C-alpha positions in Angstrom: 18.1 -5.0 -9.4 15.5 -7.1 -11.0 12.0 -7.7 -9.5 9.5 -10.3 -10.5 5.9 -9.2 -10.9 3.1 -11.4 -9.6 -0.6 -10.7 -9.4 -3.6 -11.7 -7.3 -7.2 -10.9 -6.7 -8.1 -8.7 -3.8 -11.3 -8.9 -1.8 -13.3 -5.9 -0.9 -12.4 -4.6 2.5 -13.4 -1.9 4.9 -10.6 0.0 6.6 -9.8 2.9 8.9 -6.9 5.1 8.0 -4.7 7.8 9.3 -1.9 9.8 7.6 1.8 9.2 8.4 5.1 10.4 7.2 7.0 8.0 4.9 9.2 6.5 7.7 9.0 3.2 9.5 8.7 5.0 12.9 5.8 7.1 11.7 4.0 4.2 10.1 4.4 2.0 13.3 3.0 4.9 15.3 0.0 5.2 13.0 -0.6 1.4 13.2 -0.5 1.5 17.0 -3.0 4.4 17.0 -5.4 2.6 14.6 -5.1 -0.7 16.7 -5.7 1.3 19.9 -8.8 2.9 18.4 -10.1 -0.5 17.2 -9.6 -2.0 20.6 -11.2 0.9 22.4 -14.2 0.7 20.1 -14.5 -3.1 20.2 -13.9 -3.3 16.5 -12.6 -6.6 15.0 -9.4 -6.2 13.0 -9.7 -8.5 9.9 -6.2 -8.2 8.3 -2.8 -6.8 8.5 -2.2 -3.0 8.2 -0.8 -1.5 4.9 0.2 1.9 3.7 -1.0 3.7 0.5 1.4 6.1 -1.2 0.1 9.6 -1.4 3.0 11.5 -2.9 6.5 11.8 -1.5 5.6 13.2 1.9 2.6 11.2 3.0 1.4 7.7 3.4 -2.2 6.7 4.4 -1.9 3.8 6.8 -4.9 1.5 6.7 -6.2 -1.1 9.1 -8.7 -3.6 7.8 -11.8 -3.9 10.1 -15.0 -5.8 10.2 -17.3 -3.2 11.7 -19.3 -0.4 10.3 -18.4 1.8 13.3 -17.5 5.3 12.2 -14.6 7.1 13.9 -15.3 10.4 15.5 -14.6 13.3 13.1 -12.1 15.0 15.4 -10.1 11.8 16.0 -8.2 12.1 12.7 -9.1 8.5 11.9 -11.0 8.2 8.7 -13.2 5.4 7.3 -12.0 4.0 4.0 -11.7 0.8 2.1 -10.8 -1.1 -1.1 -12.9 -2.4 -3.9 -12.4 -6.0 -5.0 -10.1 -6.3 -8.0 -6.6 -7.1 -9.3 -3.3 -6.1 -7.9 0.2 -6.4 -9.4 2.8 -7.0 -6.8 6.6 -6.8 -6.3 7.8 -8.7 -3.3 10.9 -8.4 -1.1 11.1 -4.6 -1.4 12.9 -2.7 1.3 10.9 0.1 2.9 13.5 2.6 1.7 12.8 1.4 -1.9 9.1 1.9 -1.7 9.0 5.2 -3.6 11.2 4.0 -6.4 9.4 0.7 -6.9 6.0 2.5 -6.8 7.3 5.0 -9.4 8.5 2.1 -11.5 5.2 0.2 -11.3 3.2 3.4 -12.2 5.5 4.2 -15.0 5.7 0.7 -16.5 2.2 -0.5 -15.9 -0.1 2.5 -15.2 -1.0 3.2 -18.9 -1.1 -0.4 -20.0 -3.2 -1.8 -17.1 -5.1 1.4 -16.0 -4.5 2.0 -12.4 -7.4 1.4 -10.0 -5.8 3.1 -7.0 -2.5 4.4 -5.6 0.4 2.0 -4.9 0.4 0.3 -1.5 3.1 -1.1 0.8 2.3 -4.3 2.6 4.6 -5.1 5.5 6.5 -8.4 5.5 6.2 -11.1 8.2 9.0 -9.4 10.2 7.6 -5.9 10.1 7.9 -2.8 7.9 11.7 -3.2 7.0 10.7 -5.3 3.9 7.4 -6.0 2.3 5.6 -6.0 -1.0 4.5 -3.1 -3.2 1.1 -3.6 -4.8 -0.5 -1.6 -7.6 -4.3 -2.0 -7.9 -5.1 -2.3 -11.6 -8.2 -2.6 -13.8 -6.6 -5.3 -16.0 -3.5 -7.4 -15.9 -0.5 -6.2 -18.0 0.4 -8.3 -21.1 2.7 -11.2 -20.3 6.3 -10.1 -20.0 9.2 -12.3 -21.0 11.6 -10.8 -18.5 11.3 -9.3 -15.0 11.3 -5.6 -14.7 14.8 -4.2 -14.0 15.1 -1.3 -11.7 18.3 0.7 -11.1 17.7 1.7 -7.5 20.3 4.5 -7.6 19.4 5.7 -11.1 15.6 5.6 -11.2 14.4 9.1 -12.1 12.1 10.3 -9.3 8.6 11.4 -10.2 5.5 12.1 -8.2 3.2 9.1 -7.5 -0.3 10.2 -7.8 
């Protein structure tokens, strides 16, 4: 499979986050929990939820918010955020391909572009089945003549840090 890379600028955002297993069901439960917390606290949600990759067994699900309200320590919900900067994206990625595409981005671009954070999965308009994988970077990679090719069945697994 070949994937086209695109890039965009990301604005600074404040989020709240909770850990989830790398499954759609677990991510949806985490999103529901974060939205329920925001509603309960009267916090305005400012964007769509996304998940940051934290290794093979864990995702940190983020919900962008407007408020500076701090979650209770024992709630398991943690304040977080993103600095403004650049991201390199791969669109139309199935959730099941998240780890492989994240590995590919880190392997292909991490050294050249200097990573500015872990890979992220942003759900598509129809939910978490398909979405985009984004890699925050310090600088954009050199122009590429061809899209990156990924053999979904043959990509060697490696830990995403």
